[in-house]
ZADRENTI-455470 format. One line per field, with one value per residue (C-alpha): residue number from 1; residue in three letters; chain; z, x, y. Coordinates in steps of 0.5 Angstrom, whole numbers, plus 500, padded with zeros to 3 digits. Example, Ala and Ser with C-alpha at 12.3 -4.5 7.8 and 13.67 -1.06 7.14 Angstrom:
2
nr: [1, 2] $
rest: [Ala, Ser] $
kette: [A, A] $
Z: [516, 514] $
X: [525, 527] $
Y: [491, 498] $
This chain:
472
nr: [1, 2, 3, 4, 5, 6, 7, 8, 9, 10, 11, 12, 13, 14, 15, 16, 17, 18, 19, 20, 21, 22, 23, 24, 25, 26, 27, 28, 29, 30, 31, 32, 33, 34, 35, 36, 37, 38, 39, 40, 41, 42, 43, 44, 45, 46, 47, 48, 49, 50, 51, 52, 53, 54, 55, 56, 57, 58, 59, 60, 61, 62, 63, 64, 65, 66, 67, 68, 69, 70, 71, 72, 73, 74, 75, 76, 77, 78, 79, 80, 81, 82, 83, 84, 85, 86, 87, 88, 89, 90, 91, 92, 93, 94, 95, 96, 97, 98, 99, 100, 101, 102, 103, 104, 105, 106, 107, 108, 109, 110, 111, 112, 113, 114, 115, 116, 117, 118, 119, 120, 121, 122, 123, 124, 125, 126, 127, 128, 129, 130, 131, 132, 133, 134, 135, 136, 137, 138, 139, 140, 141, 142, 143, 144, 145, 146, 147, 148, 149, 150, 151, 152, 153, 154, 155, 156, 157, 158, 159, 160, 161, 162, 163, 164, 165, 166, 167, 168, 169, 170, 171, 172, 173, 174, 175, 176, 177, 178, 179, 180, 181, 182, 183, 184, 185, 186, 187, 188, 189, 190, 191, 192, 193, 194, 195, 196, 197, 198, 199, 200, 201, 202, 203, 204, 205, 206, 207, 208, 209, 210, 211, 212, 213, 214, 215, 216, 217, 218, 219, 220, 221, 222, 223, 224, 225, 226, 227, 228, 229, 230, 231, 232, 233, 234, 235, 236, 237, 238, 239, 240, 241, 242, 243, 244, 245, 246, 247, 248, 249, 250, 251, 252, 253, 254, 255, 256, 257, 258, 259, 260, 261, 262, 263, 264, 265, 266, 267, 268, 269, 270, 271, 272, 273, 274, 275, 276, 277, 278, 279, 280, 281, 282, 283, 284, 285, 286, 287, 288, 289, 290, 291, 292, 293, 294, 295, 296, 297, 298, 299, 300, 301, 302, 303, 304, 305, 306, 307, 308, 309, 310, 311, 312, 313, 314, 315, 316, 317, 318, 319, 320, 321, 322, 323, 324, 325, 326, 327, 328, 329, 330, 331, 332, 333, 334, 335, 336, 337, 338, 339, 340, 341, 342, 343, 344, 345, 346, 347, 348, 349, 350, 351, 352, 353, 354, 355, 356, 357, 358, 359, 360, 361, 362, 363, 364, 365, 366, 367, 368, 369, 370, 371, 372, 373, 374, 375, 376, 377, 378, 379, 380, 381, 382, 383, 384, 385, 386, 387, 388, 389, 390, 391, 392, 393, 394, 395, 396, 397, 398, 399, 400, 401, 402, 403, 404, 405, 406, 407, 408, 409, 410, 411, 412, 413, 414, 415, 416, 417, 418, 419, 420, 421, 422, 423, 424, 425, 426, 427, 428, 429, 430, 431, 432, 433, 434, 435, 436, 437, 438, 439, 440, 441, 442, 443, 444, 445, 446, 447, 448, 449, 450, 451, 452, 453, 454, 455, 456, 457, 458, 459, 460, 461, 462, 463, 464, 465, 466, 467, 468, 469, 470, 471, 472] $
rest: [Unk, Unk, Unk, Unk, Unk, Unk, Unk, Unk, Unk, Unk, Unk, Unk, Unk, Unk, Unk, Unk, Unk, Unk, Unk, Unk, Unk, Unk, Unk, Unk, Unk, Unk, Unk, Unk, Unk, Unk, Unk, Unk, Unk, Unk, Unk, Unk, Unk, Unk, Unk, Unk, Unk, Unk, Unk, Unk, Unk, Unk, Unk, Unk, Unk, Unk, Unk, Unk, Unk, Unk, Unk, Unk, Unk, Unk, Unk, Unk, Unk, Unk, Unk, Unk, Unk, Unk, Unk, Unk, Unk, Unk, Unk, Unk, Unk, Unk, Unk, Unk, Unk, Unk, Unk, Unk, Unk, Unk, Unk, Unk, Unk, Unk, Unk, Unk, Unk, Unk, Unk, Unk, Unk, Unk, Unk, Unk, Unk, Unk, Unk, Unk, Unk, Unk, Unk, Unk, Unk, Unk, Unk, Unk, Unk, Unk, Unk, Unk, Unk, Unk, Unk, Unk, Unk, Unk, Unk, Unk, Unk, Unk, Unk, Unk, Unk, Unk, Unk, Unk, Unk, Unk, Unk, Unk, Unk, Unk, Unk, Unk, Unk, Unk, Unk, Unk, Unk, Unk, Unk, Unk, Unk, Unk, Unk, Unk, Unk, Unk, Unk, Unk, Unk, Unk, Unk, Unk, Unk, Unk, Unk, Unk, Unk, Unk, Unk, Unk, Unk, Unk, Unk, Unk, Unk, Unk, Unk, Unk, Unk, Unk, Unk, Unk, Unk, Unk, Unk, Unk, Unk, Unk, Unk, Unk, Unk, Unk, Unk, Unk, Unk, Unk, Unk, Unk, Unk, Unk, Unk, Unk, Unk, Unk, Unk, Unk, Unk, Unk, Unk, Unk, Unk, Unk, Unk, Unk, Unk, Unk, Unk, Unk, Unk, Unk, Unk, Unk, Unk, Unk, Unk, Unk, Unk, Unk, Unk, Unk, Unk, Unk, Unk, Unk, Unk, Unk, Unk, Unk, Unk, Unk, Unk, Unk, Unk, Unk, Unk, Unk, Unk, Unk, Unk, Unk, Unk, Unk, Unk, Unk, Unk, Unk, Unk, Unk, Unk, Unk, Unk, Unk, Unk, Unk, Unk, Unk, Unk, Unk, Unk, Unk, Unk, Unk, Unk, Unk, Unk, Unk, Unk, Unk, Unk, Unk, Unk, Unk, Unk, Unk, Unk, Unk, Unk, Unk, Unk, Unk, Unk, Unk, Unk, Unk, Unk, Unk, Unk, Unk, Unk, Unk, Unk, Unk, Unk, Unk, Unk, Unk, Unk, Unk, Unk, Unk, Unk, Unk, Unk, Unk, Unk, Unk, Unk, Unk, Unk, Unk, Unk, Unk, Unk, Unk, Unk, Unk, Unk, Unk, Unk, Unk, Unk, Unk, Unk, Unk, Unk, Unk, Unk, Unk, Unk, Unk, Unk, Unk, Unk, Unk, Unk, Unk, Unk, Unk, Unk, Unk, Unk, Unk, Unk, Unk, Unk, Unk, Unk, Unk, Unk, Unk, Unk, Unk, Unk, Unk, Unk, Unk, Unk, Unk, Unk, Unk, Unk, Unk, Unk, Unk, Unk, Unk, Unk, Unk, Unk, Unk, Unk, Unk, Unk, Unk, Unk, Unk, Unk, Unk, Unk, Unk, Unk, Unk, Unk, Unk, Unk, Unk, Unk, Unk, Unk, Unk, Unk, Unk, Unk, Unk, Unk, Unk, Unk, Unk, Unk, Unk, Unk, Unk, Unk, Unk, Unk, Unk, Unk, Unk, Unk, Unk, Unk, Unk, Unk, Unk, Unk, Unk, Unk, Unk, Unk, Unk, Unk, Unk, Unk, Unk, Unk, Unk, Unk, Unk, Unk, Unk, Unk, Unk, Unk, Unk, Unk, Unk, Unk, Unk, Unk, Unk, Unk, Unk, Unk, Unk, Unk, Unk, Unk, Unk, Unk, Unk, Unk, Unk, Unk, Unk, Unk, Unk, Unk, Unk, Unk, Unk, Unk, Unk, Unk, Unk, Unk, Unk, Unk, Unk] $
kette: [A, A, A, A, A, A, A, A, A, A, A, A, A, A, A, A, A, A, A, A, A, A, A, A, A, A, A, A, A, A, A, A, A, A, A, A, A, A, A, A, A, A, A, A, A, A, A, A, A, A, A, A, A, A, A, A, A, A, A, A, A, A, A, A, A, A, A, A, A, A, A, A, A, A, A, A, A, A, A, A, A, A, A, A, A, A, A, A, A, A, A, A, A, A, A, A, A, A, A, A, A, A, A, A, A, A, A, A, A, A, A, A, A, A, A, A, A, A, A, A, A, A, A, A, A, A, A, A, A, A, A, A, A, A, A, A, A, A, A, A, A, A, A, A, A, A, A, A, A, A, A, A, A, A, A, A, A, A, A, A, A, A, A, A, A, A, A, A, A, A, A, A, A, A, A, A, A, A, A, A, A, A, A, A, A, A, A, A, A, A, A, A, A, A, A, A, A, A, A, A, A, A, A, A, A, A, A, A, A, A, A, A, A, A, A, A, A, A, A, A, A, A, A, A, A, A, A, A, A, A, A, A, A, A, A, A, A, A, A, A, A, A, A, A, A, A, A, A, A, A, A, A, A, A, A, A, A, A, A, A, A, A, A, A, A, A, A, A, A, A, A, A, A, A, A, A, A, A, A, A, A, A, A, A, A, A, A, A, A, A, A, A, A, A, A, A, A, A, A, A, A, A, A, A, A, A, A, A, A, A, A, A, A, A, A, A, A, A, A, A, A, A, A, A, A, A, A, A, A, A, A, A, A, A, A, A, A, A, A, A, A, A, A, A, A, A, A, A, A, A, A, A, A, A, A, A, A, A, A, A, A, A, A, A, A, A, A, A, A, A, A, A, A, A, A, A, A, A, A, A, A, A, A, A, A, A, A, A, A, A, A, A, A, A, A, A, A, A, A, A, A, A, A, A, A, A, A, A, A, A, A, A, A, A, A, A, A, A, A, A, A, A, A, A, A, A, A, A, A, A, A, A, A, A, A, A, A, A, A, A, A, A, A, A, A, A, A, A, A, A, A, A, A, A, A, A, A, A, A, A, A, A, A, A, A, A, A, A, A, A, A, A] $
Z: [297, 298, 292, 291, 295, 289, 285, 278, 276, 269, 267, 269, 265, 257, 253, 251, 244, 245, 250, 257, 259, 265, 271, 276, 270, 267, 271, 279, 278, 283, 281, 278, 282, 282, 275, 273, 269, 271, 264, 265, 260, 259, 263, 269, 270, 269, 272, 272, 276, 273, 272, 277, 282, 282, 282, 289, 291, 297, 296, 303, 303, 308, 309, 307, 307, 306, 305, 306, 304, 305, 300, 299, 303, 301, 302, 296, 291, 296, 298, 290, 290, 296, 291, 286, 290, 293, 286, 284, 289, 287, 290, 290, 292, 300, 300, 297, 298, 297, 297, 298, 296, 295, 292, 292, 285, 282, 280, 284, 289, 290, 291, 289, 289, 287, 282, 279, 272, 270, 268, 276, 271, 271, 278, 280, 285, 286, 284, 286, 284, 291, 298, 305, 308, 315, 315, 320, 315, 309, 313, 315, 309, 307, 311, 310, 303, 305, 307, 299, 300, 306, 310, 317, 318, 316, 315, 316, 314, 316, 313, 311, 316, 324, 330, 336, 341, 336, 330, 325, 318, 315, 309, 305, 301, 295, 289, 290, 289, 281, 282, 286, 281, 274, 268, 271, 269, 263, 263, 256, 257, 261, 268, 270, 263, 267, 274, 270, 268, 274, 279, 273, 273, 282, 282, 278, 283, 287, 285, 285, 291, 293, 288, 292, 299, 300, 303, 311, 313, 315, 323, 322, 326, 323, 328, 325, 327, 326, 325, 323, 322, 316, 320, 325, 332, 333, 337, 342, 348, 348, 340, 340, 346, 343, 339, 343, 342, 334, 333, 337, 334, 332, 330, 330, 332, 337, 334, 327, 321, 314, 308, 304, 309, 310, 307, 303, 299, 305, 308, 302, 300, 308, 307, 300, 302, 309, 309, 315, 319, 325, 326, 332, 329, 323, 327, 332, 324, 321, 327, 327, 320, 320, 326, 321, 315, 319, 322, 316, 313, 319, 324, 329, 327, 333, 330, 327, 332, 331, 336, 335, 341, 344, 343, 349, 354, 353, 358, 363, 361, 361, 367, 370, 368, 371, 377, 377, 376, 381, 385, 384, 389, 387, 394, 395, 393, 392, 388, 383, 383, 382, 376, 373, 373, 371, 364, 363, 362, 359, 351, 348, 341, 341, 335, 338, 347, 346, 352, 352, 357, 359, 360, 364, 369, 370, 371, 376, 379, 380, 383, 391, 390, 396, 396, 393, 387, 385, 386, 381, 377, 377, 376, 369, 367, 368, 364, 359, 358, 357, 352, 347, 345, 340, 338, 334, 336, 342, 348, 353, 360, 355, 348, 345, 347, 343, 347, 348, 353, 353, 356, 354, 357, 360, 353, 349, 352, 348, 352, 347, 351, 358, 354, 351, 357, 359, 352, 353, 354, 360, 364, 361, 363, 370, 367, 364, 371, 373, 368, 370, 377, 376, 370, 376, 382, 375, 373, 380, 382, 373, 374, 375, 369, 365, 359, 359, 366, 363, 357, 362, 367, 361, 358, 365, 366, 359, 360, 367, 365, 360, 365, 361, 367, 372, 374, 378] $
X: [582, 584, 586, 580, 581, 578, 585, 583, 587, 589, 587, 580, 578, 575, 574, 567, 564, 561, 562, 557, 552, 554, 552, 549, 545, 542, 535, 535, 542, 539, 532, 533, 538, 546, 547, 552, 556, 559, 560, 563, 564, 570, 564, 565, 572, 571, 567, 569, 565, 560, 560, 554, 557, 564, 560, 557, 564, 567, 559, 555, 548, 543, 543, 548, 545, 550, 547, 552, 549, 551, 547, 554, 548, 541, 538, 541, 534, 531, 537, 538, 531, 532, 538, 533, 528, 532, 536, 528, 529, 536, 540, 539, 542, 540, 540, 546, 544, 550, 550, 556, 554, 557, 553, 554, 557, 564, 563, 558, 561, 561, 559, 555, 551, 544, 541, 534, 534, 540, 544, 546, 553, 553, 553, 559, 564, 569, 567, 572, 571, 569, 569, 568, 562, 564, 570, 569, 576, 571, 565, 571, 572, 565, 565, 570, 569, 562, 566, 567, 560, 560, 554, 549, 547, 549, 545, 548, 543, 547, 544, 543, 544, 544, 545, 545, 551, 555, 556, 551, 553, 554, 558, 559, 563, 559, 563, 569, 566, 567, 574, 575, 571, 574, 569, 564, 568, 568, 573, 574, 581, 586, 584, 591, 589, 582, 585, 590, 583, 579, 585, 586, 579, 581, 586, 583, 578, 582, 586, 579, 578, 584, 584, 579, 581, 575, 577, 579, 586, 588, 585, 580, 573, 567, 560, 554, 547, 542, 544, 540, 540, 536, 537, 535, 535, 541, 536, 541, 544, 551, 551, 550, 552, 559, 557, 554, 559, 559, 552, 547, 541, 539, 534, 533, 529, 530, 526, 527, 525, 522, 527, 524, 527, 526, 521, 526, 523, 518, 524, 528, 521, 522, 529, 527, 521, 524, 531, 531, 529, 532, 535, 531, 524, 527, 527, 520, 517, 520, 519, 511, 511, 513, 509, 502, 504, 505, 498, 495, 498, 498, 494, 494, 502, 506, 513, 516, 518, 522, 525, 528, 534, 537, 544, 547, 542, 545, 550, 546, 541, 548, 550, 542, 542, 549, 547, 540, 544, 548, 542, 541, 544, 545, 545, 537, 534, 528, 530, 533, 526, 523, 528, 526, 518, 520, 524, 519, 513, 519, 519, 526, 528, 527, 534, 538, 536, 536, 531, 527, 530, 524, 520, 525, 525, 517, 516, 521, 518, 511, 514, 516, 523, 528, 528, 534, 532, 525, 529, 534, 528, 525, 531, 532, 525, 527, 533, 529, 524, 529, 533, 528, 524, 519, 517, 512, 511, 508, 510, 507, 512, 511, 512, 518, 519, 525, 531, 534, 539, 541, 537, 536, 534, 541, 540, 541, 546, 553, 559, 562, 558, 563, 569, 567, 564, 570, 570, 562, 560, 558, 561, 555, 560, 556, 551, 555, 557, 550, 546, 553, 550, 542, 543, 547, 541, 537, 540, 541, 543, 544, 549, 555, 555, 550, 554, 553, 555, 562, 563, 563, 568, 572, 571, 572, 579, 581, 580, 583, 589, 590, 589, 581, 577, 575, 569, 565] $
Y: [767, 760, 755, 751, 743, 739, 736, 732, 727, 727, 721, 721, 728, 728, 734, 735, 735, 742, 748, 747, 752, 755, 750, 755, 757, 751, 753, 749, 745, 741, 739, 733, 731, 729, 728, 720, 725, 733, 737, 743, 748, 754, 759, 754, 757, 764, 769, 778, 783, 786, 795, 795, 791, 795, 801, 798, 796, 802, 805, 805, 803, 802, 795, 789, 783, 775, 770, 764, 757, 751, 747, 741, 736, 734, 741, 743, 744, 747, 753, 754, 756, 761, 763, 765, 768, 773, 774, 776, 782, 783, 789, 796, 803, 802, 794, 789, 782, 777, 770, 765, 759, 752, 746, 739, 739, 741, 748, 751, 755, 762, 769, 775, 781, 778, 783, 783, 780, 779, 772, 769, 769, 776, 777, 773, 777, 770, 763, 756, 749, 747, 749, 747, 751, 748, 750, 757, 760, 759, 763, 769, 770, 769, 776, 779, 780, 783, 788, 791, 793, 797, 798, 801, 795, 787, 782, 775, 768, 762, 756, 749, 744, 745, 740, 745, 744, 739, 745, 747, 748, 740, 740, 733, 734, 731, 734, 732, 724, 727, 728, 722, 716, 716, 718, 721, 729, 732, 739, 743, 742, 739, 741, 744, 748, 750, 751, 756, 760, 760, 762, 769, 770, 770, 774, 780, 779, 780, 786, 790, 789, 791, 796, 800, 798, 796, 789, 789, 787, 780, 779, 784, 783, 783, 785, 784, 787, 781, 773, 768, 762, 758, 751, 746, 746, 753, 755, 752, 755, 752, 753, 761, 763, 763, 768, 773, 778, 778, 779, 785, 780, 773, 769, 762, 755, 751, 745, 742, 748, 747, 745, 750, 756, 763, 767, 771, 775, 778, 779, 783, 786, 789, 792, 795, 798, 801, 801, 806, 800, 799, 792, 790, 792, 788, 782, 782, 782, 778, 772, 775, 775, 767, 766, 769, 764, 758, 759, 760, 754, 749, 752, 747, 745, 748, 744, 750, 755, 761, 766, 773, 773, 780, 777, 783, 779, 772, 773, 774, 768, 763, 766, 765, 759, 757, 759, 754, 748, 750, 750, 742, 739, 732, 729, 731, 726, 729, 734, 729, 726, 732, 734, 727, 730, 737, 733, 728, 734, 739, 739, 734, 733, 725, 726, 731, 731, 739, 741, 747, 751, 755, 749, 746, 751, 752, 745, 744, 750, 747, 742, 743, 744, 748, 755, 756, 752, 755, 762, 760, 759, 765, 769, 764, 765, 773, 772, 769, 773, 779, 775, 772, 778, 775, 768, 764, 757, 753, 757, 752, 749, 741, 745, 750, 757, 760, 757, 749, 746, 739, 734, 727, 721, 718, 712, 717, 721, 722, 723, 728, 732, 732, 732, 739, 741, 746, 750, 751, 759, 763, 757, 752, 746, 745, 744, 737, 734, 736, 732, 725, 726, 726, 720, 716, 717, 716, 709, 707, 700, 700, 706, 703, 697, 702, 703, 711, 711, 708, 712, 718, 716, 714, 720, 724, 720, 722, 730, 729, 726, 732, 737, 739, 737, 742, 740, 746] $
C-alpha cells in the first residue's frame, strides 16, 4: 500500500477542543460544499477490518463488484450519494460490493466492503489520507486489493469525469489545499503522530491480507468480466481500445452522462436476486433498463446514451476503421468534399470533438464515393454492429449510436492527437494523418498560415526528430 501523498507542516496544525465524529460518517460530507476549516479526529486515522469482512476474504462468491470512484472533483456530492446507494444494497455471500473512494477532502480516501445496516466506518478494509485516482497505480492497487474477495465474475465501475482519448477520471487534488493553506486543518494531535496511527492500521490490514494469502503477487494481471464507465465521453474507440484485453464486456456512454450516475440500487438488486446471471445478460439488461428509465423521465431526450460493448470485437472493429481511413484518398478532391458533407451531418460533441463512428460511415456511404471507400464503410458498419450489442440513445445517422472517433472541425482540433498517434491502439494513428490531410483541403488557401496547420507541422516535426513520426 502506498504512503499518503499529503504532507502537513506542523505549524498549521491545531488541536480540536473535542473529538470529531468520523468524516465519512457525517452524512454526505460534501452536501454543503467544501468547509473553510477541516476538522479531523482520531477516528479519521484509525480503522480495523470487521469480522464479517474478514470472513469474506478468500471466500469465493458469485460476483465481486468494485466501484472505483474518483470523486476528488466537482462531482463529489453525487458520487458519495452513489456510494450510499450501493451501501443500502450491501454485500452478501454471493455478491461482494467493494468501493475504492477518494473525495476532495483530506481523510476521505478508503476502500470498503459495503454492508447494509452498518456504519460506513465499520465497512473499511483500508484507508488513506489522500490518493491520486488519476494515477493508474491507484487503480491497479484497487483491483489487486479487490482480489482478496474472489468471485466467479468480476465487475469494475470507473466513476468520475471522462474525456475520451484525452484520458479518463480527473483527480483535482483538492484535499491538498488543507495541507497547503495555513489554518485550514484541525487535527487531534501533531501530524506525525496522526500519520503514525494511520500507518499502524494500514499495516495491520496488510498483514491480514498477506496472512490469508488472498492478494496476488506484485505484477499479477487482473481480468474483468465487465468494465463500466460511470463517466462522460468514454464510449470512444481510441480510449477503450487499449482496454480490450482487460475486460470481456464494457458499458459506457459516448456523450455526456448525468452527474447522479448509474442506478446502483437496481444494478446490485439484479445481482442479489440472480447471482447466476451471466455477464452478457447483465450488460444487456443494464443498458435496456437505463433506456427505459430515461424514456420515462424525458421521452424526447436523446442526449443521454449508454452502450454495451463486446470487447472481444473491438480489435476487428479497430482494424475495419483503419482500412476505412486508408480508403480515403487524400488526392481525391471529390471524396474530400463528400467527407466534409458527411461530417457536417454526423453527431459531434461540441466540447470534445468526438464524432459518432457509425453515423460517419453511414453518412459517407450515402454520398457517391469510390467503390473501395464504400466497401470499407460497409465492413466497418458490420463490425460496429457486431461490437455494440445493446444501445440506448438516438440511434440515427445524425445522432449517437454507441461509439465515437475523434473528428472535430479544423478550428477545434487538438494537436496533442497527432502527438499520440503512434500510441493509439489497433493502428488508429493513421486517422490522425487522414485528418491532417483533410484539414489541409478544408482550409484551402488559408492552410499554410492557419494556426492549426502550423501546430500540426510543429508537432509532426518534433515527432520526427524524436523518431516517433511514422505515418502510414
